[in-house]
BAVO-132237 format. One record per residue (C-alpha): x, y, z; residue in one letter. Coordinates in steps of 0.05 Angstrom, whole numbers, padded with zeros to 5 digits, always signed. Example, Ala and Ser with C-alpha at 12.3 -4.5 7.8 and 13.67 -1.06 7.14 Angstrom:
REM BAVO-132237
+00246-00090+00156a +00273-00021+00143s 
//
This chain:
REM BAVO-132237
-00010-00457+00040m +00004-00410+00093r +00073-00391+00110r +00098-00370+00174f +00161-00328+00180v +00202-00309+00236s +00275-00287+00240p +00287-00358+00279s +00244-00394+00235v +00240-00381+00163l +00199-00439+00139a +00150-00446+00114s -00169-00141-00145v -00178-00129-00238s -00157-00105-00169c -00178-00079-00096l -00202-00014-00124l -00207+00032-00075l -00256+00080-00097t -00209+00142-00094l -00215+00203-00138f -00149+00222-00161v -00146+00293-00163v -00104+00327-00221l -00105+00399-00211p -00067+00413-00274h -00100+00368-00322i -00171+00394-00314s -00200+00373-00373d -00188+00298-00360i -00247+00261-00327a -00215+00216-00274v -00241+00148-00260f -00223+00076-00237f -00226+00010-00277a -00288-00028-00264s -00291-00076-00219s -00327-00132-00177p -00299-00097-00109d -00352-00042-00131r -00413-00083-00122t -00384-00143-00084s -00397-00162-00020g -00331-00140+00004d -00361-00070+00018t -00427-00085+00051v -00438-00068+00133l -00408-00129+00158p -00346-00099+00147l -00366-00028+00146n -00331-00010+00087a -00367+00049+00053a -00393+00035-00014p -00358+00060-00081a -00365+00129-00093d -00325+00162-00148i -00348+00226-00124s -00316+00231-00062e -00266+00294-00054t -00227+00319-00004p -00248+00381+00036r -00236+00449+00010e -00198+00480+00069n -00123+00463+00064s -00067+00467+00110k +00010+00470+00102v +00055+00459+00166e +00127+00463+00174p +00155+00407+00214l +00224+00403+00244e +00263+00339+00233t +00332+00320+00248v +00367+00278+00198e +00405+00214+00208e +00458+00182+00189t +00445+00111+00171v +00496+00056+00149e +00448+00007+00114y +00429+00032+00049e +00385-00022+00010p +00378+00016-00049e +00452+00014-00065k +00452-00059-00048e +00397-00087-00088w +00397-00120-00155e +00335-00145-00203t +00324-00208-00187p +00344-00261-00248a +00268-00285-00251d +00239-00209-00254i +00299-00196-00313v +00275-00261-00351q +00200-00237-00346l +00217-00169-00372r +00257-00192-00427d +00210-00244-00451t +00154-00189-00445f +00190-00137-00489l +00197-00183-00544k +00132-00204-00546e +00109-00142-00536a +00136-00121-00603e +00082-00155-00643g +00023-00132-00600k -00034-00084-00612t -00031-00034-00544a -00103-00025-00514r -00088+00040-00487g -00027+00089-00461t +00010+00087-00399v +00019+00151-00365q +00082+00152-00314e +00066+00201-00267r +00101+00222-00202f +00053+00244-00143f +00076+00293-00092v +00022+00329-00055n -00035+00317-00108d -00101+00326-00077g -00075+00337-00006a -00109+00377+00045t -00066+00374+00096d +00012+00380+00081v +00060+00371+00146i +00135+00380+00128g +00143+00324+00083k +00079+00287+00102v +00020+00295+00059a -00058+00274+00071v -00112+00277+00034r -00179+00283+00078d -00241+00263+00056c -00265+00249+00123a -00338+00290+00127e -00345+00297+00201e -00277+00288+00230h -00212+00331+00211h -00158+00315+00260p -00100+00361+00279d -00061+00318+00242f +00008+00354+00258a -00004+00340+00335a -00020+00270+00320l +00039+00264+00277l +00078+00293+00343r +00046+00247+00395e +00077+00187+00347g +00049+00114+00341a +00014+00072+00398n +00068+00026+00387l +00108-00004+00445n +00159-00058+00423v +00178-00109+00479e +00219-00159+00434n +00231-00143+00365k +00241-00217+00352a +00179-00244+00371d +00121-00241+00313p +00116-00168+00308l +00084-00162+00241v +00040-00195+00202l +00024-00184+00130i -00026-00208+00088f -00061-00196+00021h -00134-00192+00012t -00124-00190-00057h -00076-00239-00064t -00079-00246-00138t -00068-00173-00160e -00003-00169-00213s +00034-00124-00250f +00057-00115-00318l +00130-00149-00327p +00153-00083-00360a +00141-00016-00382y +00129-00003-00456t +00087+00061-00454g +00036+00012-00464s -00016-00033-00442f -00046-00096-00482y -00116-00132-00479e -00064-00200-00463t -00026-00175-00408a -00044-00207-00336a -00062-00164-00284t -00079-00221-00242r -00037-00283-00227s -00036-00345-00173e +00039-00349-00182d +00066-00322-00115p +00129-00303-00152a +00086-00244-00196k +00030-00227-00153n +00024-00185-00082m +00058-00240-00047v +00127-00225-00082r +00121-00155-00053v +00100-00180+00018g +00170-00223+00013d +00206-00165-00003a +00178-00127+00056i +00195-00186+00100c +00262-00194+00076e +00286-00128+00103e +00243-00144+00166l +00294-00208+00172e +00349-00174+00171k +00338-00125+00217h +00321-00177+00271g +00238-00161+00266v +00199-00219+00280g +00138-00228+00223f +00084-00274+00194i +00073-00278+00118h +00002-00304+00104d +00011-00321+00029t -00066-00347+00028e -00102-00329-00032i -00169-00296-00013y -00191-00266-00079d -00209-00329-00118a -00270-00303-00109s -00278-00225-00095y -00341-00231-00057d -00328-00246+00015g -00250-00231+00005a -00243-00186+00069y -00291-00229+00109a -00244-00292+00089r -00175-00255+00106s -00210-00223+00169r -00219-00287+00200k -00154-00311+00189a -00118-00250+00216v -00160-00259+00280l -00134-00325+00282a -00062-00302+00277y -00080-00250+00330l -00100-00301+00372e -00047-00351+00368q +00011-00293+00370y -00009-00239+00414p +00059-00207+00407s +00034-00175+00338v +00027-00106+00337k +00030-00086+00268i -00019-00113+00216v -00015-00093+00136l -00053-00112+00083d -00018-00109+00016v -00045-00091-00042h -00031-00055-00105r -00083+00003-00140d -00105+00010-00212a -00117+00077-00237i -00145+00099-00302y -00154+00168-00330l -00198+00146-00392t -00205+00070-00418d -00143+00082-00459s -00105+00124-00412l -00076+00088-00351a -00035+00120-00301c +00019+00088-00259k +00052+00124-00200p +00128+00125-00200t +00188+00156-00166a +00259+00147-00172e +00301+00125-00109v +00374+00108-00112g +00376+00114-00187g +00315+00058-00197r +00250+00072-00218k +00195+00047-00149a +00131+00042-00148a +00098+00098-00104q +00062+00070-00043i -00007+00102-00010m -00024+00090+00059i -00104+00079+00071i -00125+00093+00143t -00204+00108+00160g -00247+00135+00208v -00303+00125+00242q -00363+00160+00212e -00423+00152+00170g -00436+00083+00146p -00368+00060+00182v -00380+00037+00258t -00341+00003+00318d -00276+00032+00291f -00263+00067+00357p -00189+00070+00364g -00186+00093+00283w -00144+00151+00311e -00091+00103+00334d -00086+00071+00264n -00074+00153+00238l -00018+00163+00286r +00016+00104+00257f +00000+00127+00186a +00027+00188+00196l +00095+00159+00231s +00102+00111+00183l +00094+00166+00124q +00144+00213+00160n +00194+00162+00162a +00188+00137+00089a +00195+00211+00065q +00244+00231+00114q +00289+00172+00086k +00264+00166+00014y +00230+00226-00005e +00176+00221-00060g +00164+00141-00046l +00100+00157-00014m +00033+00191-00051k -00009+00226+00001p -00038+00184+00063i -00119+00173+00043y -00154+00183+00103f -00221+00165+00088c -00299+00129+00109r -00261+00067+00103r -00251+00010+00152k -00235-00054+00115y -00195-00104+00173n -00153-00039+00192m -00193-00041+00268d -00161-00104+00283v -00097-00077+00320v -00079+00006+00336p -00032-00007+00285c -00073-00032+00221g -00064-00003+00151l -00077-00013+00079l -00026-00010+00036l -00032+00004-00043e +00043-00015-00078f +00037+00024-00146g -00023-00003-00199s -00030-00048-00239d +00010-00013-00299t +00077-00005-00254n +00125-00063-00272t +00136-00115-00217l +00207-00100-00211e +00185-00031-00186e +00135-00059-00140a +00192-00108-00109v +00238-00054-00104y +00186-00012-00069s +00173-00066-00015g +00248-00071+00002r +00247+00003+00014l +00185-00001+00052f +00210-00057+00089g +00273-00020+00108n +00227+00034+00133v +00180+00003+00173l +00244-00040+00206s +00275+00025+00234e +00210+00054+00250l +00199-00003+00290i +00271+00002+00327e +00256+00072+00352k +00196+00044+00395y +00242-00006+00428e 
//
């Protein structure tokens, strides 16, 4: 079922594993790798979509750059982190899970970790970038100063499209410091999977009067071809709603340091734990072709990252700039987002969705 939502009408993979080599400079004796996934050999990473194949050896360039960035602090009356209360159904899921976990044998340990500039090659003010491109190394500071290629004529029109190529990705109901064989990290229930995070983003967009479409279709019932299916849907939306200028594919990550040690990226915002968010943006080089507008996507990523870090410092992990395209080429402001990992809690992810939705709304208003 698809739901189409705007301010005027409120009607109606394992996860996508980004093949990201997580740099842990202060834990040099631990090999970092991601859990095995059908994605690493599936049709999602072949040339028709020009997504580079899995490569856990991918590392950022060596020469790093740190630059200051002048910012102007703004006083914002609306503070969603102070108004948010954990939804009752999430509380119930959490309590039930904690009770059931007492009699379960843990398969491994969950390490709660706050990523700051881990693996970053470039730091501009509060904006960190992990540059894993091989041929292109843009002037990130200059692109950030230029701002996003975004012109908002009427924010009430459908402006933002949110979808989920790996819709069924889900989270732990609660944090116990462990993960279990029987704990589901995938669900078709929209109250528990990535749709719930997308809903949280959309609720904030609606409060700001920003028009949006939230596609809740499940594209990963079979992982093979999930990106091709979601791309077809996205292109249809863009044809039907030419006012859409921002397209976001919302996922969650999965980070395993060993078979028995998982990592959940977590920040504290407003006295609550939030799943850290990673923006992924691509570049046309090597196996990635037909992506001439990649620099526009990067400019939007930098602007969004800066807005989030200025408002909720620590919410964002470094931007991942890499040889990837996925479906980011469809508009100049198209990105893939990872909300936490499979060992973050649903509560943390939904809270992050709310915070991110507020940041995105305020950024859009600056381009009116």
